[in-house]
N, C-alpha and C positions, 0 to 999 in steps of 0.2 A: 760240197766237196768245198775246203778251204783252199786257195793256189799257193799253198807255202812251198810247193818241193822245191828248195834253192838249190843250185849245184855250184852258185859262185861262194866268196864267204866274204858277204856285204859285211859292213861295218853293224854292228848289235845294235847302237842305240843314234835315234834322229831329232831326237828334242831335249829341250833342254829347260831350265827354268822355272821346274814344276813345283809346288810349296805341298807339304803334307797336309796342309789346312785345304786344300785341292781335296784330295782323299775324306772330309769328315763330313760324317750324317748324323742326325739323332733317330735313337733307338731308343722305344720306352724297355724298361727293364724288365715288364712282364711277357715280353719275346725273348729273353736272354734262356734256353731252354736249361732246366736243372737236372735232367733225369732224360734217360734215352727212351722211345716208346717201346709199349710191349713185342715190336715186331718189326723186326730194321727194315726192312724193304716198304712199310708202311707210310715213312716219310712222305713228306711233298717234296713234289721236283717241279722247280720252274724252271719252264724251257727256252731261252734268250735264241730264238734264230730270228738270221738275217731277212731269210724271205718270211716267216709268219709271225714275227713278231712276239709278243710273251704269253704262253699259253700255262696252265696250269694241269699238274698230272700226277702221280702216285710215283713213286721210284719203283714199285713192281711192273710198271708199264713199260721199265726202261728198253726191253727188248723190241718193241713194237717203235719205240721213238731212233733207234740207230739201226744202220744198213747193213746187211748180211757183206762179209769182208772188210769189214769194221774189226779195228784190233785194239781193246782196251789194255791199258798200261797201268797193273796196281805195284804200289809201294808194299812189298812183304815185310818193312821192319815190323820187329814187336817189342812191343810196351814194357824196360823194366818197370817196376817199384821201387821208384827210384825218390822217392820222397822218403826221408829220416828225419826222426825227430829224438833228438839227444840232449845231453846236460855238458857245461862244461868242467872241465878240472884244469883249468887253470894253465901254465908252463910249468916246464922242469925247473923251472931257477922262483916259478913264482906260483906253487898251486894252492887250487881253492882251498879253503878251508871254512867259511860260512856257509853257513847253511841254505842262507838267500842264493847265494851263486851257484851252490851243486846243485839246486835244484831249479834254476833259470832253466830254459827249455831254448835250445838254439835248433833252426829247422836248417835242413842241409836236402838240395834239390842236386842231384849231380846231374852234370850236361855232358859232358864226353870223357871216356879214357884216357888217360898217357901209357907210360910203359911203367910194367908192371902195377903196381894197385894204387899208382896217383891217378887222381880225378882233379877236373874242373868242375866246380861246381856252383852255385848261387846261395849263400848263406845268409839268415835271415833272425836277429837282429845283424846285419854286417857290423854294424860300429863296434861292437865286443870283440869281434873275430881278429885279431892280431897275430903274425906270423907268429910262431912256435906255441900258438893256443892249440889246448887236446880236447875233444868231442868224443864222448862215450855214450853208446848205443844198444839199447836193451841192457840186459843183466854185465854188461861187457864182455859183448862176443864179438863186439866192431867197435871200433875207435880210429881217430882220424885225428891228424896235426896238419895243420895250414901250414905250409911252407912259401907262399908267395900269397898276393891281393891286390886284386885294381879297384875299378872303379865299380858302382853301384850294385856292393854287396857280391862281387866273384872273387871267385876262393881258388888256390891250389893247393890240392889236399892229400894227402898221402894215407893211406887206409891200414890196419893192422886186421887182419880174422887169423884163426886158428885154425878153422875147417876150411870151406871152401865160398870164395866170397859171394861167388853170386847165388847159392843157397841161403845164406847169410842174409844176403839185401833179400828176397825172395820172403824170406820170412819175416823179417824185421820191418820191411820197406812199406810205403801205402803205396798203390795208385796216384800217379803226381794229377790229379786230378787240375784241371786250369781254375786261374781265381776267381774267375766269374762262374764259375759254378760254387754259388756260395752253400754248400754242406760239406762234412766231412766224407771221406770214402768210404764207399760199404762194401761187403762182401762182392754183392753183385756186378760193383765195376770190375773187378778183376778178369769178370769176362767180359761184360757192353763196352769197356774201352779197349778192346782187340778186334782189329777185322777179323774174319773167319779165315783168310789166309796169310796171318800173320805167321813166321818161321823163324826172321832172323831176328833173335837178340841185341839192343841196341838204343830202342828210341826214349825218350823223357817224354815225348807226345806223340799222340796218335798222328797217323796221318786221315783226317777226321771225315776224309771223303770216303773212303773205303766203310765205314761203319755201318752204310746201306746198302750194303751186302749181304745176301744170303746164300750159302749152298745152291739153293735150289733156285734162287735166281740165277748164277753165272752157269749153272747146265741149262737153263732153259736159254741165257745168251748164245749158247755154244749147239743147242740143236736148231740154232736160227742162224747159224753161220757167222758170230760174232763172238771171236775167240778173244781170250788175254794171252798176256806174258805177265812177268813178275820181275821187277828189278827190285834194289835197295835202296833208300838214302835212311840213313839214321838220324830221326827228330831230333834235333837241339836249339840252343836256343837261334839258330838264327835264324828259323823257323816262325818263332813267337817271341822275339824280343822285339820292346817297342821301339819306336823312332825320337827321337832324343835331338833330332836336331830342323829346322824349317824347311830349309833346300834336301830337296828328295835327294839329289844326285849326291850329296854330302854322306850320307848314311853308308855306314860300312859292315856287311852281314857277316856273322859270326861265320865261321866254317863248319860244313856236316859232311863227313862220311859217307859215298857212294858207291856202288858197285854195278856195273850194265854187265850182265854173264854173255857167254857168243850167242845162245839159244836165243836170248833175247833180242841183242841187236841183229840175229837172224832173222827172227821173226817182225821185227818194227821195219827192218830193211825189206824181207818182201811184199809186205802190206804196200806200202811206198810205190812200189815197183809195180805191181797189178793195179794201180789208184784207189787201195781203200784207206780210209783215214785213222789216222792214229788218235785215241781219244785215251789222255791224259785221267787218270782218275786220283785227282788232288795236286795241288800246286808242290807238293816235293815233286813229283811222278814229270810234270813240266821241269822244274829247274832242272833235275839230274839229266832227262834227256836232251834240253837245251844247251847245258853245260859240256854234254859230251861231244855233239854237233857242231858247236862253237868252236872247241879247239880241233877237231877232225875233220869237218867240213860234213860227214855225217856220222850216225849212230852206228857206233861196234863196241865190244868188248871192250870196260875201261874198268878201272878204279881209282879212287883219291878223293879229294875233300872239294867242297864247291862251295865258294862265297860269291855266286850269281845273285845278283838284285836285277828283278825283272820288275822293269814300270814302263807307264805308255812311250813311246816311241821306241820298244825295243823289237829287233827285225827276228821272227821267230824260223826256226830251221826244220822242226819237226811236228809240233803241235796242231793238231788237224780241230781238237776239239775237246772239250774240257769238262769233268763233274768235280763239281765241287759246293763249299759250304758256303754258308752266307756268314762273311768276316768282320772281323772289329773296325769301326772307326779309324783312320791314319793309318793303319796298319800293312805291312810289305804284302800279305798276302790280299789285302784289296788292293793293292798295286799293280800286284801280278796281273790277277783277274782283270783290271783294266787294261791291261798291257793287252791284254789280249780280244776283248769285248768293248774297248773303247770306254773313256772315263764317263763322259756325259751319259753315255748310253746307259752304262751301269750303274751310275748314282741314279738314274730315272727308274730302272728295274727295281733297285733297293729300294725306294718310295713307294714303288707299288708292291715288293714284297710285304711292306710294313703295313700298309695301307688293308692285306688280302691276310695278317694275321700270321704269316711264316713265324716259322722259329729260327732260333738264329745260333751260329758259333757250334761247338763240339759237337753235343746230344740235338743239333737242331734239324733243319733241314736241305734240301741239297737245289743245284743249279747247275743246268745243261745248256752249257754255252755252244751253240751250232753258227755255221755262217761265214762269210767273209770276216778276215780281222780289220781290226779300225784302228791301227795302231799310228796313223798320221792323224786321227782326229786328235783337236786342243792343242 
């Protein structure tokens, strides 16, 4: 078991001076998974264990790799069809009239709801979308007006919809597959890009570590005495935004909404009290748990927004083990996993995974980190 059950509120970070380039590695394109496997739990699972080192398994072996009394913490967020394609109508003062302008396609990725039907969004191509620009989707069932703009394609948009907004979004929108999946979304992605326990609508990307679970596997885990609870973090820009600075500490994470229920908090606290491990499924579960523990000193019922950025030097209070996928070079997700496993140790594990042909990113294979943390390494 990892000795992380802290009762004092020690500073969350101890290290400084890390560069984004410290988290770079070479990945062959052919290892970027473009499709999921036919069965979720047939994914390979690399185990990084403090005692036994690196071993190769399959995800369906997870009940034998964990210990009765462990508790899996799942993120039950559900992915919206948040990717929309429309065309510009111009502004009220200067409407578009040229056929070329009317046919020019605008891609909108919804990120985060605000009051009413106002959304934060990413727009492409962003240079064309000024404040006041109107975009129409479908046959006019949905339209949006830009009310504010920021850098790197960020926009604030007011939507108009005569019917139910979310029903219209599910009909007109596309599954927001990440850009490294270089194909259009297909009908099967509607199911494949959701966890089997997805409940709470609001994410614009899947918590991909959970994609490997099946109902049968969850049942097998329970029968072995390894139960689970569910929390929510609506995956948004904070999880997948690129890092545009070289000094890691200068990066600011986009805030994402989370909730921990009374029932989940109680399950987690009881697991810790009896000496069981809290096994976070995915980096979003880690950030939610650690955000609450950092604020209150322990896990309790809470909801709000988190912009918690975890990188090596972070002092974990709750997370004892982690199930995660293999992440992008130079990404905040890789930095979080390195905080738990140690940067050099993790990058060496990635080198081994590449050598052994593991599949990377959202539809790829998985990793289980077990053993004492190496947060003071490097």
